[in-house]
C-alpha positions as CSV (number, residue, x, y, z in Angstrom):
1,X,-22.1,-28.9,-7.1
2,X,-25.4,-27.1,-7.0
3,X,-26.3,-24.1,-9.1
4,X,-26.1,-21.9,-6.0
5,X,-22.6,-23.1,-5.2
6,X,-21.4,-22.7,-8.8
7,X,-22.9,-19.2,-9.0
8,X,-21.2,-18.1,-5.8
9,X,-17.8,-19.4,-6.9
10,X,-18.1,-17.7,-10.3
11,X,-19.0,-14.5,-8.5
12,X,-15.9,-14.8,-6.3
13,X,-13.7,-15.6,-9.3
14,X,-15.1,-12.6,-11.1
15,X,-14.4,-10.3,-8.1
16,X,-10.8,-11.6,-7.9
17,X,-10.3,-10.9,-11.6
18,X,-11.7,-7.4,-11.3
19,X,-9.5,-6.7,-8.3
20,X,-6.5,-7.8,-10.3
21,X,-7.4,-5.4,-13.2
22,X,-7.1,-2.5,-10.7
23,X,-9.3,-0.3,-12.9
24,X,-12.0,0.5,-10.3
25,X,-12.0,1.4,-6.6
26,X,-11.6,-1.8,-4.6
27,X,-14.4,-1.0,-2.1
28,X,-16.8,-0.2,-4.9
29,X,-16.0,-3.6,-6.5
30,X,-16.5,-5.4,-3.2
31,X,-19.8,-3.6,-2.5
32,X,-21.1,-4.4,-6.0
33,X,-20.1,-8.1,-5.5
34,X,-22.0,-8.1,-2.2
35,X,-25.1,-6.5,-3.8
36,X,-25.0,-9.2,-6.6
37,X,-24.7,-11.9,-3.9
38,X,-27.8,-10.6,-2.1
39,X,-29.8,-10.2,-5.3
40,X,-29.0,-13.8,-6.3
41,X,-29.8,-15.1,-2.9
42,X,-26.3,-16.2,-2.0
43,X,-26.2,-13.9,1.1
44,X,-29.3,-13.3,3.3
45,X,-30.4,-9.6,3.5
46,X,-29.9,-9.8,7.3
47,X,-26.2,-10.7,6.8
48,X,-25.3,-7.8,4.5
49,X,-23.8,-5.6,7.3
50,X,-22.5,-8.4,9.4
51,X,-18.9,-7.7,8.2
52,X,-18.9,-4.3,9.9
53,X,-19.4,-5.9,13.3
54,X,-16.8,-8.6,12.7
55,X,-13.9,-8.5,15.2
56,X,-11.4,-8.3,12.4
57,X,-12.8,-5.1,11.0
58,X,-13.3,-3.6,14.5
59,X,-9.7,-4.4,15.4
60,X,-8.3,-2.8,12.2
61,X,-10.2,0.4,12.9
62,X,-8.9,0.5,16.5
63,X,-5.3,-0.1,15.3
64,X,-5.5,2.7,12.7
65,X,-6.8,5.1,15.3
66,X,-4.0,4.2,17.7
67,X,-1.4,4.7,14.9
68,X,-2.8,8.2,14.4
69,X,-2.0,9.0,18.0
70,X,1.4,7.4,17.9
71,X,2.3,9.4,14.7
72,X,2.0,12.6,16.6
73,X,4.7,11.7,19.2
74,X,8.4,12.4,18.8
75,X,9.3,8.7,19.2
76,X,10.3,8.0,15.7
77,X,12.1,11.4,15.3
78,X,14.4,10.3,18.1
79,X,14.8,6.9,16.3
80,X,15.8,8.6,13.1
81,X,18.5,10.7,14.9
82,X,19.8,7.6,16.6
83,X,20.0,5.5,13.4
84,X,21.7,8.4,11.6
85,X,24.3,8.7,14.3
86,X,25.0,5.1,15.1
87,X,24.8,3.3,11.8
88,X,27.7,4.4,9.5
89,X,27.4,1.9,6.7
90,X,24.6,1.2,4.3
91,X,24.1,-2.3,5.5
92,X,23.9,-1.2,9.1
93,X,21.5,1.6,8.2
94,X,19.3,-0.7,6.2
95,X,19.3,-3.3,9.0
96,X,18.3,-0.7,11.6
97,X,15.5,0.7,9.5
98,X,14.1,-2.7,8.5
99,X,14.4,-4.0,12.0
100,X,12.5,-1.0,13.4
101,X,9.9,-1.3,10.7
102,X,9.4,-5.0,11.3
103,X,9.2,-4.5,15.0
104,X,6.5,-1.8,14.7
105,X,4.5,-4.0,12.3
106,X,4.2,-6.7,15.0
107,X,2.1,-4.3,17.1
108,X,0.1,-2.5,14.5
109,X,-1.2,-2.8,11.0
110,X,1.7,-3.1,8.5
111,X,0.3,-0.2,6.4
112,X,0.4,2.0,9.5
113,X,3.9,0.9,10.4
114,X,5.1,1.7,6.9
115,X,3.4,5.1,7.0
116,X,5.1,5.9,10.3
117,X,8.5,4.8,9.0
118,X,8.3,6.6,5.6
119,X,9.3,10.1,7.0
120,X,12.1,8.4,9.0
121,X,13.6,6.7,6.0
122,X,13.3,9.7,3.8
123,X,14.9,12.0,6.4
124,X,17.8,9.6,6.9
125,X,18.3,9.2,3.2
126,X,18.3,12.9,2.7
127,X,20.8,13.4,5.6
128,X,23.1,10.7,4.2
129,X,22.8,11.7,0.6
130,X,21.5,8.3,-0.3
131,X,19.0,7.4,-3.0
132,X,15.6,6.5,-1.4
133,X,15.5,3.4,-3.5
134,X,18.2,1.9,-1.3
135,X,15.7,2.0,1.6
136,X,12.0,2.0,0.7
137,X,11.5,-1.3,-1.0
138,X,13.4,-3.2,1.8
139,X,11.4,-1.2,4.4
140,X,8.2,-2.2,2.7
141,X,9.2,-5.9,2.7
142,X,10.2,-5.6,6.3
143,X,6.9,-4.2,7.5
144,X,5.1,-7.1,5.6
145,X,7.3,-9.6,7.3
146,X,6.9,-8.1,10.8
147,X,3.1,-8.3,10.5
148,X,3.3,-12.1,10.3
149,X,4.2,-12.3,14.0
150,X,1.0,-11.2,15.8
151,X,-2.7,-11.4,15.5
152,X,-3.0,-7.7,14.6
153,X,0.1,-7.3,12.4
154,X,-1.9,-7.8,9.2
155,X,-5.7,-8.1,8.4
156,X,-5.1,-11.6,7.0
157,X,-4.2,-12.8,10.5
158,X,-7.3,-11.2,12.0
159,X,-9.5,-12.9,9.3
160,X,-8.2,-16.4,9.9
161,X,-8.4,-15.9,13.7
162,X,-12.1,-14.9,13.3
163,X,-12.6,-18.1,11.1
164,X,-11.0,-20.3,13.8
165,X,-13.2,-18.6,16.4
166,X,-16.3,-19.5,14.4
167,X,-15.1,-23.1,14.3
168,X,-13.7,-23.6,17.8
169,X,-15.3,-20.8,19.8
170,X,-11.8,-19.2,20.3
171,X,-9.5,-17.7,17.8
172,X,-5.7,-17.5,17.8
173,X,-4.0,-15.8,20.7
174,X,-2.1,-12.5,20.2
175,X,1.3,-14.2,19.7
176,X,0.2,-17.6,18.4
177,X,1.4,-16.5,15.0
178,X,4.9,-15.6,16.4
179,X,6.7,-19.0,16.3
180,X,6.2,-19.4,12.6
181,X,6.0,-15.7,11.8
182,X,9.3,-14.9,13.5
183,X,11.1,-17.6,11.7
184,X,9.8,-16.3,8.3
185,X,10.5,-12.7,9.3
186,X,14.1,-13.4,10.3
187,X,14.8,-15.4,7.2
188,X,13.2,-12.8,5.0
189,X,15.2,-9.9,6.6
190,X,18.4,-11.9,6.1
191,X,17.6,-12.2,2.4
192,X,16.7,-8.5,2.1
193,X,20.1,-7.5,3.6
194,X,21.9,-10.0,1.4
195,X,20.2,-8.8,-1.8
196,X,19.8,-5.2,-0.8
197,X,19.2,-2.8,-3.8
198,X,22.2,-1.6,-5.7
199,X,21.6,2.0,-6.6
200,X,23.7,5.0,-7.3
201,X,25.2,6.9,-4.3
202,X,24.6,10.6,-4.8
203,X,27.5,11.3,-2.4
204,X,30.1,9.1,-3.9
205,X,28.8,9.0,-7.5
206,X,29.5,6.3,-10.0
207,X,27.5,3.2,-10.5
208,X,24.6,2.6,-12.8
209,X,22.5,5.5,-13.9
210,X,19.3,5.9,-12.1
211,X,16.1,5.1,-13.9
212,X,14.6,8.4,-15.2
213,X,11.5,9.4,-13.3
214,X,8.6,9.8,-15.8
215,X,5.9,12.4,-15.1
216,X,2.9,13.7,-17.0
217,X,2.6,17.4,-17.3
218,X,1.0,20.3,-19.3
219,X,3.5,23.0,-20.4
220,X,3.6,26.1,-22.6
221,X,5.9,26.1,-25.5
222,X,8.2,29.1,-26.1
223,X,10.5,29.0,-29.2
224,X,14.2,29.5,-28.6
225,X,17.2,29.1,-30.9
226,X,18.5,26.0,-29.1
227,X,15.1,24.5,-28.3
228,X,13.0,22.0,-30.3
229,X,10.8,23.1,-33.2
230,X,8.5,20.1,-33.9
231,X,6.5,17.6,-31.9
232,X,9.1,14.8,-32.4
233,X,12.0,17.0,-31.4
234,X,10.1,18.0,-28.2
235,X,9.4,14.4,-27.3
236,X,13.1,13.5,-27.8
237,X,14.2,16.5,-25.8
238,X,11.9,15.4,-22.9
239,X,12.9,11.7,-23.2
240,X,9.2,11.0,-23.5
241,X,6.3,11.6,-25.8
242,X,4.0,14.6,-26.6
243,X,0.5,13.2,-26.5
244,X,-1.4,16.3,-27.5
245,X,-0.9,19.9,-28.6
246,X,-3.6,22.6,-27.9
247,X,-3.4,25.8,-29.9
248,X,-5.9,28.5,-29.0
249,X,-7.7,25.9,-26.9
250,X,-8.2,23.6,-29.9
251,X,-6.6,20.2,-30.1
252,X,-4.4,19.7,-33.1
253,X,-5.4,16.6,-35.1
254,X,-3.8,14.6,-36.6
255,X,-0.7,15.1,-34.5
256,X,2.4,14.0,-36.4
257,X,6.1,14.1,-35.5
258,X,6.8,16.8,-38.0
259,X,4.0,19.1,-36.7
260,X,5.6,22.4,-36.0
261,X,5.2,24.0,-32.6
262,X,4.3,27.7,-32.2
263,X,4.6,30.1,-29.3
264,X,1.9,29.6,-26.7
265,X,1.1,26.0,-27.7
266,X,0.1,23.9,-24.7
267,X,1.8,20.5,-24.7
268,X,0.5,17.5,-22.8
269,X,3.5,15.2,-22.5
270,X,5.1,12.5,-20.4
271,X,8.7,13.3,-19.8
272,X,11.7,12.4,-17.7
273,X,11.5,14.7,-14.7
274,X,15.1,15.9,-15.1
275,X,14.6,16.7,-18.8
276,X,11.4,18.6,-18.0
277,X,13.4,20.7,-15.4
278,X,16.1,21.3,-18.0
279,X,13.5,22.6,-20.5
280,X,12.0,25.0,-17.9
281,X,15.5,26.2,-17.1
282,X,16.4,26.7,-20.8
283,X,13.2,28.7,-21.4
284,X,11.6,26.7,-24.2
285,X,9.0,25.4,-21.7
286,X,7.0,27.5,-19.3
287,X,4.6,26.5,-16.5
288,X,1.0,27.2,-17.7
289,X,-0.5,28.7,-14.6
290,X,-1.2,32.4,-14.3
291,X,1.8,34.3,-13.2
292,X,4.1,31.3,-13.4
293,X,7.7,32.2,-14.1
294,X,9.6,30.9,-17.1
295,X,11.8,28.5,-15.1
296,X,11.3,26.4,-12.1
297,X,10.3,28.4,-9.0
298,X,12.3,28.4,-5.8
299,X,12.3,25.3,-3.6
300,X,10.0,27.0,-1.0
301,X,7.2,27.0,-3.6
302,X,7.5,23.3,-4.6
303,X,6.3,20.1,-2.7
304,X,6.1,16.5,-3.6
305,X,3.3,14.4,-2.1
306,X,2.2,10.7,-2.4
307,X,-1.4,9.5,-2.5
308,X,-1.9,7.2,0.6
309,X,-4.3,4.3,0.7
310,X,-6.8,6.2,3.0
311,X,-6.5,9.4,1.0
312,X,-9.7,11.2,-0.3
313,X,-7.7,11.7,-3.6
314,X,-8.0,8.0,-4.6
315,X,-10.2,7.7,-7.6
316,X,-10.6,11.5,-7.9
317,X,-9.9,13.5,-11.1
318,X,-7.4,16.3,-10.8
319,X,-10.1,18.7,-12.1
320,X,-12.3,18.0,-9.0
321,X,-9.7,18.7,-6.3
322,X,-11.3,21.8,-4.9
323,X,-9.2,21.8,-1.7
324,X,-6.2,22.5,-3.9
325,X,-7.8,25.0,-6.2
326,X,-9.3,27.2,-3.4
327,X,-5.8,27.5,-1.9
328,X,-4.2,28.4,-5.2
329,X,-2.1,25.2,-5.3
330,X,-1.2,24.1,-8.8
331,X,-0.6,20.5,-9.7
332,X,2.2,20.9,-12.2
333,X,3.1,17.3,-12.9
334,X,2.0,13.8,-11.9
335,X,4.0,10.5,-11.6
336,X,1.7,7.5,-12.1
337,X,2.4,3.8,-12.5
338,X,0.5,3.4,-15.8
339,X,-0.7,6.7,-17.1
340,X,-3.8,6.5,-19.3
341,X,-3.8,9.9,-21.1
342,X,-7.2,10.4,-22.6
343,X,-7.7,14.1,-22.5
344,X,-6.1,16.8,-20.4
345,X,-4.0,16.5,-17.3
346,X,-7.1,17.6,-15.3
347,X,-8.9,14.4,-16.5
348,X,-6.4,11.9,-15.0
349,X,-7.7,9.9,-12.1
350,X,-5.5,9.5,-9.1
351,X,-4.6,6.2,-7.5
352,X,-2.6,4.9,-4.5
353,X,1.1,5.6,-4.8
354,X,0.7,8.4,-7.4
355,X,3.1,11.3,-6.8
356,X,1.9,14.9,-7.2
357,X,4.3,17.8,-7.9
358,X,2.7,20.8,-6.3
359,X,3.4,24.6,-6.5
360,X,2.0,27.0,-3.9
361,X,2.5,28.4,-0.5
362,X,4.1,25.8,1.9
363,X,1.5,26.4,4.6
364,X,-1.4,26.0,2.1
365,X,0.1,22.8,0.7
366,X,0.5,21.3,4.1
367,X,-3.2,22.1,5.0
368,X,-4.5,20.8,1.7
369,X,-2.5,17.5,2.0
370,X,-3.6,17.0,5.6
371,X,-7.2,17.5,4.6
372,X,-6.9,15.1,1.6
373,X,-5.0,12.4,3.6
374,X,-1.9,12.6,1.4
375,X,1.7,12.4,2.6
376,X,4.2,15.2,1.8
377,X,7.6,13.6,1.1
378,X,9.7,16.4,-0.3
379,X,10.5,18.8,1.2
380,X,9.9,16.9,4.4
381,X,6.9,18.3,6.4
382,X,9.0,19.5,9.4
383,X,6.5,22.3,10.2
384,X,3.6,19.8,10.8
385,X,2.6,20.2,14.5
386,X,3.2,17.1,16.6
387,X,2.4,16.3,20.2
388,X,5.4,15.8,22.5
389,X,3.3,13.8,24.9
390,X,4.5,10.2,25.5
391,X,1.1,8.9,26.8
392,X,0.1,7.0,23.7
393,X,3.1,4.7,23.9
394,X,2.6,3.3,27.4
395,X,-1.1,3.1,27.0
396,X,-0.8,1.1,23.8
397,X,1.9,-1.1,25.4
398,X,-0.5,-1.8,28.2
399,X,-3.3,-2.8,25.8
400,X,-0.9,-5.2,24.0
401,X,0.1,-6.8,27.3
402,X,-3.5,-7.2,28.4
403,X,-4.5,-8.8,25.1
404,X,-1.3,-11.0,24.9
405,X,-2.0,-12.4,28.4
406,X,-5.5,-13.3,27.4
407,X,-7.1,-11.0,30.1
408,X,-9.3,-9.3,27.5
409,X,-10.1,-10.1,23.8
410,X,-8.0,-8.1,21.4
411,X,-10.8,-5.8,20.2
412,X,-11.8,-5.0,23.7
413,X,-8.3,-4.3,24.9
414,X,-7.5,-2.0,21.9
415,X,-10.9,-0.3,22.3
416,X,-10.0,0.5,25.9
417,X,-6.7,2.0,24.5
418,X,-8.6,4.2,22.1
419,X,-11.0,5.3,24.9
420,X,-8.2,6.3,27.2
421,X,-6.4,8.2,24.4
422,X,-9.6,10.1,23.6
423,X,-10.2,11.0,27.3
424,X,-6.6,12.2,27.7
425,X,-7.0,14.3,24.5
426,X,-4.1,12.5,22.9
427,X,-6.3,11.4,20.1
428,X,-8.7,13.6,18.1
429,X,-11.3,11.0,17.2
430,X,-13.1,13.1,14.6
431,X,-9.9,13.9,12.7
432,X,-8.6,10.4,13.1
433,X,-11.8,8.8,11.7
434,X,-11.6,11.1,8.7
435,X,-8.1,9.8,7.9
436,X,-8.8,6.1,8.4
437,X,-8.2,3.7,5.4
438,X,-11.9,3.3,4.7
439,X,-11.5,1.5,1.3
440,X,-9.7,-1.4,2.9
441,X,-12.2,-1.6,5.8
442,X,-15.2,-1.5,3.4
443,X,-13.5,-4.1,1.2
444,X,-13.0,-6.4,4.3
445,X,-16.5,-5.8,5.6
446,X,-18.1,-6.5,2.2
447,X,-16.0,-9.6,1.6
448,X,-16.6,-11.3,5.0
449,X,-20.3,-12.1,4.3
450,X,-19.2,-13.6,0.9
451,X,-16.6,-15.7,2.7
452,X,-19.2,-16.9,5.2
453,X,-21.6,-17.7,2.4
454,X,-18.9,-19.9,0.8
455,X,-18.9,-22.0,4.0
456,X,-22.6,-21.9,4.6
457,X,-23.8,-23.1,1.2
458,X,-21.3,-25.9,0.9
459,X,-19.1,-24.4,-1.8
460,X,-16.1,-24.5,0.5
461,X,-16.8,-28.2,1.2
462,X,-16.8,-28.9,-2.5
463,X,-13.6,-27.0,-3.1
464,X,-11.9,-28.8,-0.2
465,X,-13.1,-32.1,-1.6
466,X,-11.4,-31.2,-4.9
467,X,-8.1,-30.5,-3.2
468,X,-8.5,-33.7,-1.2
469,X,-9.1,-35.6,-4.4
470,X,-6.0,-34.0,-6.0
471,X,-4.0,-35.0,-3.0
472,X,-5.5,-38.4,-2.0
473,X,-4.5,-39.6,1.5
474,X,-2.4,-36.5,2.1
475,X,-1.7,-35.6,5.6
476,X,-1.5,-32.2,7.2
477,X,1.8,-31.1,5.8
478,X,1.0,-31.6,2.0
479,X,-2.4,-29.9,2.5
480,X,-0.7,-27.0,4.3
481,X,1.9,-26.7,1.5
482,X,-1.0,-26.7,-1.1
483,X,-2.9,-23.9,0.7
484,X,0.3,-21.9,1.3
485,X,1.3,-22.2,-2.3
486,X,-2.2,-21.3,-3.6
487,X,-2.4,-18.2,-1.4
488,X,1.1,-17.0,-2.5
489,X,0.1,-17.4,-6.1
490,X,-3.2,-15.4,-5.7
491,X,-2.1,-12.6,-3.3
492,X,0.2,-10.6,-5.8
493,X,-2.9,-9.8,-7.8
494,X,-5.6,-9.6,-5.1
495,X,-5.7,-7.7,-1.8
496,X,-4.4,-10.0,1.0
497,X,-7.5,-9.5,3.1
498,X,-9.7,-10.7,0.2
499,X,-7.4,-13.7,-0.3
500,X,-7.7,-14.7,3.3
501,X,-11.5,-14.3,3.3
502,X,-11.8,-16.6,0.3
503,X,-9.3,-19.3,1.5
504,X,-10.2,-19.4,5.2
505,X,-13.5,-21.4,4.8
506,X,-11.8,-23.7,2.4
507,X,-9.1,-24.4,5.0
508,X,-11.7,-25.2,7.6
509,X,-13.6,-27.6,5.3
510,X,-10.3,-29.2,4.3
511,X,-9.5,-29.8,7.9
512,X,-12.8,-31.6,8.5
513,X,-12.5,-33.8,5.3
514,X,-8.9,-34.8,5.9
515,X,-9.3,-35.0,9.8
516,X,-6.4,-32.7,10.4
517,X,-6.3,-29.7,12.8
518,X,-7.4,-26.4,11.3
519,X,-4.7,-24.3,12.9
520,X,-1.8,-25.2,10.5
521,X,-4.0,-24.8,7.5
522,X,-5.3,-21.4,8.6
523,X,-1.8,-20.2,9.4
524,X,-0.7,-21.3,6.0
525,X,-3.5,-19.2,4.5
526,X,-2.6,-16.1,6.5
527,X,1.1,-16.4,5.7
528,X,0.5,-17.1,2.0
529,X,-1.8,-14.0,1.8
530,X,1.0,-11.9,3.3
531,X,4.0,-13.1,1.5
532,X,3.5,-10.4,-1.2
533,X,6.8,-9.2,-2.6
534,X,6.9,-9.8,-6.4
535,X,4.7,-6.9,-7.7
536,X,4.4,-3.3,-6.8
537,X,0.6,-3.5,-6.7
538,X,-0.1,-6.6,-4.6
539,X,0.2,-4.7,-1.3
540,X,-0.3,-0.9,-0.6
541,X,3.1,-0.7,1.1
542,X,4.8,-1.9,-2.2
543,X,2.6,0.5,-4.2
544,X,3.7,3.5,-2.0
545,X,7.4,2.5,-2.2
546,X,7.0,2.2,-6.0
547,X,5.4,5.6,-6.4
548,X,7.8,7.5,-4.1
549,X,11.1,6.0,-5.1
550,X,10.2,5.3,-8.8
551,X,11.4,1.8,-8.9
552,X,10.9,-0.2,-12.1
553,X,8.3,-3.0,-12.1
554,X,11.0,-5.6,-12.6
555,X,12.8,-4.4,-9.5
556,X,10.1,-5.9,-7.3
557,X,10.2,-9.2,-9.1
558,X,14.0,-9.4,-9.0
559,X,14.2,-8.5,-5.3
560,X,10.9,-10.2,-4.2
561,X,11.2,-13.7,-5.6
562,X,14.0,-14.8,-3.3
563,X,12.1,-13.5,-0.2
564,X,9.0,-15.3,-1.4
565,X,10.8,-18.6,-2.0
566,X,12.7,-18.5,1.3
567,X,9.4,-17.5,3.1
568,X,7.6,-20.5,1.6
569,X,10.3,-23.0,2.6
570,X,10.8,-21.6,6.1
571,X,7.0,-21.2,6.7
572,X,6.4,-24.8,5.8
573,X,9.2,-26.0,8.0
574,X,8.1,-23.9,10.9
575,X,4.5,-25.0,10.6
576,X,5.7,-28.6,10.7
577,X,7.7,-28.0,13.8
578,X,5.3,-25.9,15.8
579,X,1.8,-26.9,14.6
580,X,1.8,-30.4,13.1
């Protein structure tokens, strides 16, 4: 291998490692990697922005715009009422929600499908008195499975289709993924229903105790006879830990378990949400905001919201959220996956799936969340204005039919859908563009030139040769199994779009070296990049479900490995039947 090839591969490995750490914004990491590649001569300056004109990126933008228009119809509200009325048991309820989520994901980005289904699932769970954990993880898995069935269901399919087009002059058709994807989706849904989550039923009671929801908050201490008197006692009462105590705006140091607490002390602590509410009700804790009452305020003043992938809140510190401060909205607590408490609550940076507990006027909260691109999940945002017009549904269906029949390329057909919706005023283009998931789009656009460079400088050929050497004389099926397995191993730690960008050129070179068709290898890459069920951070849908329903990390591994295993076996068998 040449120095240039080794350097580019090391850069890609470093990028994948940094993505896996999840410490920095993914789009910033991708742009830095692209900048390094240009400075090192791996990518020509004229190719820097080629990713933004790539059909995969253009198609994702169009789908997200269309999803925005579909979200403002009453279509899924009717579906929620139908499911609630017709599905009496938990299994039937779960089957209906997962089937609808998977079906939507066939025709739109799986993140968009999950975002559309979230309010439906939460509303049905609230109406039935069911724990949301019964529904959200299976729904996340179902939307990932449904996306396997079409060219637009997941960005990974778009990436490999663009790679095939560069090789053959024509990419995959709209439903070319369906024979294999449908087999995997049906098998995966069967496993999901068979191993559905076992959680307490708030209506019937009994069962295992729910995992306490841990939140980070700042609270004023008020001595009471029955309340705690020291740091250790306060931590025990909260089922958490007091990380800092501020007295007269000065941090107490060193902080020991026997440090006494005085009236007016400000405690920075992580706590079980239920215990925190009990402390507020008992009076030994008070909310720190001006004019805040001793106990928890009425339900009209509280809201719970989750940070979505496209949200402007991602990467922001709480102290910088001017849209909340100017509307007198207080962030009283925060539920995060791995809190790093290195200062005050205001210093914590927000990430995808973090849950905010807000206090303020309901109308102000709705306005602030809509401006920031966050989703209000409790109380449900019933007052949010929606359009009753049905126009987006038939227009989108017409675009799908036109592209599926091959009358127009997918980007052109969906672009026409966006244009019609804008002309009919069913889509506010300016507002929709502000809410698009730009981090994923920038990541994809920045990684595409790197993936093309892997093919252009011969690095993909060298890697394909290594795989061919490890599997001497192997035919299409063993090579497909190898790529499928490698993609499945990488994608829990790296965004599936980045996984597909890296592996697609390797699949093309491997097809040339082994003299096998590229289609089964590319489909294996796209499937492997999308079979992402064992961690809460591998895909944004899993991250959102993790944040909203406060699963444990192990819940994903326990529920996800059978779906992944069955997906691998069924995918390999289906590729053998339909493509080899």
